[in-house]
N, CA, C and O of each residue as an XYZ file, in Angstrom:
304
protein
N      17.475    124.480    -31.285
C      17.485    123.105    -30.818
C      16.911    123.051    -29.403
O      17.394    123.742    -28.506
N      15.904    122.248    -29.212
C      15.268    122.104    -27.900
C      15.889    120.916    -27.187
O      15.983    119.817    -27.732
N      16.306    121.164    -25.967
C      16.871    120.089    -25.159
C      15.870    119.774    -24.048
O      15.492    120.647    -23.267
N      15.454    118.529    -23.995
C      14.511    118.119    -22.964
C      15.283    117.530    -21.796
O      16.187    116.714    -21.972
N      14.909    117.957    -20.611
C      15.553    117.444    -19.409
C      14.561    116.586    -18.642
O      13.348    116.785    -18.710
N      15.104    115.637    -17.920
C      14.252    114.809    -17.074
C      13.883    115.590    -15.818
O      14.480    116.620    -15.504
N      12.905    115.082    -15.126
C      12.468    115.708    -13.885
C      13.629    115.769    -12.889
O      13.827    116.788    -12.226
N      14.380    114.701    -12.788
C      15.494    114.696    -11.832
C      16.579    115.697    -12.242
O      17.214    116.298    -11.376
N      16.797    115.883    -13.531
C      17.771    116.886    -13.989
C      17.305    118.297    -13.645
O      18.106    119.139    -13.236
N      16.012    118.552    -13.811
C      15.461    119.861    -13.449
C      15.536    120.084    -11.938
O      15.846    121.186    -11.485
N      15.255    119.047    -11.171
C      15.359    119.157     -9.717
C      16.793    119.440     -9.290
O      17.024    120.192     -8.344
N      17.753    118.842     -9.983
C      19.162    119.118     -9.682
C      19.516    120.556    -10.034
O      20.282    121.200     -9.318
N      18.971    121.055    -11.119
C      19.204    122.447    -11.481
C      18.661    123.380    -10.404
O      19.302    124.377    -10.072
N      17.491    123.071     -9.857
C      16.920    123.870     -8.766
C      17.857    123.839     -7.558
O      18.123    124.876     -6.951
N      18.353    122.659     -7.212
C      19.274    122.559     -6.071
C      20.545    123.377     -6.324
O      21.051    124.038     -5.417
N      21.052    123.331     -7.541
C      22.245    124.120     -7.876
C      21.978    125.620     -7.745
O      22.816    126.368     -7.241
N      20.814    126.046     -8.201
C      20.455    127.461     -8.094
C      20.271    127.867     -6.628
O      20.653    128.971     -6.239
N      19.699    126.994     -5.829
C      19.560    127.282     -4.399
C      20.933    127.431     -3.745
O      21.115    128.266     -2.858
N      21.884    126.631     -4.179
C      23.263    126.760     -3.680
C      23.858    128.095     -4.102
O      24.586    128.725     -3.335
N      23.548    128.529     -5.331
C      24.029    129.826     -5.797
C      23.494    130.951     -4.908
O      24.222    131.889     -4.584
N      22.237    130.855     -4.519
C      21.665    131.853     -3.610
C      22.389    131.839     -2.268
O      22.770    132.884     -1.740
N      22.569    130.648     -1.732
C      23.253    130.510     -0.448
C      24.667    131.076     -0.518
O      25.148    131.685      0.437
N      25.322    130.874     -1.644
C      26.692    131.342     -1.806
C      26.801    132.866     -1.816
O      27.882    133.409     -1.587
N      25.693    133.560     -2.080
C      25.723    135.024     -2.077
C      25.096    135.632     -0.829
O      25.031    136.854     -0.702
N      24.641    134.804      0.076
C      24.052    135.311      1.321
C      25.016    136.233      2.065
O      24.594    137.223      2.664
N      26.310    135.910      2.028
C      27.279    136.705      2.774
C      27.300    138.153      2.284
O      27.549    139.061      3.076
N      27.042    138.384      1.000
C      27.029    139.752      0.485
C      25.868    140.542      1.086
O      26.015    141.713      1.436
N      24.726    139.892      1.199
C      23.558    140.538      1.794
C      23.848    140.858      3.261
O      23.544    141.953      3.733
N      24.427    139.916      3.965
C      24.735    140.105      5.384
C      25.752    141.227      5.569
O      25.585    142.072      6.448
N      26.806    141.245      4.751
C      27.828    142.295      4.858
C      27.231    143.668      4.582
O      27.583    144.638      5.253
N      26.336    143.764      3.609
C      25.679    145.038      3.323
C      24.790    145.467      4.483
O      24.771    146.639      4.859
N      24.071    144.534      5.036
C      23.191    144.844      6.170
C      24.005    145.318      7.368
O      23.647    146.304      8.012
N      25.093    144.624      7.667
C      25.952    145.027      8.781
C      26.525    146.421      8.553
O      26.545    147.243      9.470
N      26.987    146.690      7.341
C      27.543    148.007      7.031
C      26.484    149.086      7.207
O      26.768    150.161      7.736
N      25.276    148.803      6.769
C      24.183    149.765      6.905
C      23.867    150.028      8.380
O      23.609    151.166      8.770
N      23.889    148.971      9.194
C      23.581    149.116     10.626
C      24.552    150.051     11.338
O      24.164    150.790     12.242
N      25.815    150.013     10.923
C      26.820    150.838     11.606
C      27.167    152.100     10.811
O      28.109    152.811     11.162
N      26.426    152.377      9.763
C      26.598    153.607      9.012
C      27.819    153.641      8.105
O      28.300    154.721      7.761
N      28.320    152.494      7.720
C      29.460    152.431      6.807
C      28.963    152.293      5.367
O      27.817    151.908      5.135
N      29.827    152.609      4.409
C      29.424    152.415      3.005
C      29.222    150.932      2.706
O      29.887    150.069      3.279
N      28.310    150.665      1.817
C      28.030    149.273      1.464
C      29.202    148.695      0.674
O      29.711    149.340     -0.243
N      29.632    147.484      1.026
C      30.770    146.886      0.328
C      30.422    146.334     -1.053
O      31.318    146.042     -1.844
N      29.141    146.189     -1.347
C      28.682    145.665     -2.636
C      27.532    146.528     -3.131
O      26.872    147.200     -2.339
N      27.295    146.514     -4.410
C      26.182    147.255     -4.996
C      24.888    146.490     -4.713
O      24.653    145.418     -5.272
N      24.067    147.048     -3.851
C      22.847    146.345     -3.425
C      21.883    146.098     -4.579
O      21.175    145.091     -4.590
N      21.850    146.998     -5.539
C      20.943    146.816     -6.677
C      21.376    145.630     -7.545
O      20.540    144.869     -8.033
N      22.669    145.487     -7.728
C      23.189    144.361     -8.509
C      22.945    143.049     -7.768
O      22.518    142.060     -8.364
N      23.221    143.047     -6.460
C      22.986    141.841     -5.653
C      21.517    141.433     -5.754
O      21.197    140.268     -5.994
N      20.639    142.404     -5.568
C      19.208    142.100     -5.605
C      18.785    141.573     -6.977
O      18.060    140.582     -7.070
N      19.236    142.233     -8.029
C      18.852    141.814     -9.389
C      19.356    140.402     -9.693
O      18.628    139.582    -10.252
N      20.599    140.129     -9.322
C      21.160    138.795     -9.565
C      20.404    137.724     -8.793
O      20.063    136.673     -9.336
N      20.148    138.002     -7.527
C      19.458    137.017     -6.686
C      18.006    136.834     -7.133
O      17.480    135.722     -7.087
N      17.361    137.915     -7.563
C      15.980    137.802     -8.024
C      15.906    136.989     -9.303
O      14.961    136.223     -9.494
N      16.889    137.143    -10.182
C      16.923    136.347    -11.414
C      17.032    134.860    -11.080
O      16.401    134.024    -11.726
N      17.832    134.540    -10.075
C      17.958    133.143     -9.646
C      16.628    132.646     -9.089
O      16.186    131.546     -9.421
N      15.985    133.458     -8.239
C      14.686    133.067     -7.680
C      13.653    132.858     -8.781
O      12.873    131.906     -8.742
N      13.656    133.761     -9.765
C      12.704    133.631    -10.879
C      12.922    132.327    -11.634
O      11.962    131.648    -11.999
N      14.177    131.979    -11.868
C      14.481    130.731    -12.578
C      14.049    129.521    -11.751
O      13.506    128.556    -12.290
N      14.291    129.577    -10.450
C      13.851    128.487     -9.566
C      12.332    128.334     -9.666
O      11.831    127.219     -9.811
N      11.614    129.424     -9.591
C      10.149    129.367     -9.675
C       9.685    128.818    -11.021
O       8.740    128.033    -11.085
N      10.352    129.233    -12.090
C      10.030    128.748    -13.426
C      10.241    127.236    -13.522
O       9.388    126.507    -14.028
N      11.381    126.788    -13.032
C      11.675    125.349    -13.059
C      10.701    124.569    -12.184
O      10.268    123.475    -12.547
N      10.360    125.135    -11.034
C       9.456    124.441    -10.120
C       8.080    124.248    -10.742
O       7.438    123.218    -10.538
N       7.630    125.245    -11.502
C       6.344    125.102    -12.199
C       6.403    123.967    -13.221
O       5.459    123.187    -13.354
N       7.518    123.886    -13.936
C       7.687    122.811    -14.917
C       7.708    121.460    -14.208
O       7.035    120.518    -14.627
N       8.484    121.377    -13.133
C       8.612    120.130    -12.369
C       7.261    119.692    -11.824
O       6.904    118.516    -11.893
N       6.514    120.646    -11.283
C       5.201    120.315    -10.704
C       4.241    119.742    -11.738
O       3.347    118.970    -11.390
N       4.415    120.110    -13.003
C       3.538    119.614    -14.062
C       4.003    118.322    -14.702
O       3.349    117.788    -15.598
N       5.142    117.821    -14.233
C       5.694    116.587    -14.828
C       5.257    115.357    -14.034
O       5.079    115.427    -12.818
N       5.088    114.242    -14.720
C       4.776    113.008    -13.986
C       6.008    112.548    -13.214
O       7.139    112.876    -13.572
N       5.773    111.787    -12.157
C       6.888    111.224    -11.397
C       7.656    110.247    -12.260
O       7.087    109.547    -13.098
N       8.959    110.214    -12.040
C       9.807    109.263    -12.768
C       9.788    107.919    -12.049
O       9.727    107.875    -10.820
N       9.839    106.839    -12.792
C       9.902    105.522    -12.134
C      11.211    105.398    -11.366
O      12.249    105.897    -11.799
N      11.146    104.733    -10.229
C      12.345    104.528     -9.429
C      13.238    103.470    -10.087
O      12.765    102.491    -10.664
N      14.548    103.710     -9.974
C      15.493    102.737    -10.520
C      15.635    101.573     -9.554
O      15.598    101.750     -8.336
N      15.796    100.390    -10.110
C      15.939     99.190     -9.292
C      17.360     98.732     -9.295
O      17.687     97.730     -8.660
């Protein structure tokens, strides 16, 4: 079953994914700080990177779709 989303729904999905990235920034910062002072990393950097890259890939995929869509008429 194919579900079609409107441009505004796709844009909201992008914003939600961007929030997901922001919500994991602290893990990257904590790992960087631990590395700077020679402590063990508190999170698995490979997992963090893979998860965040998957989010970025989805954002890019959605953005390509959005860019190819016509503008929606404004509501009155």
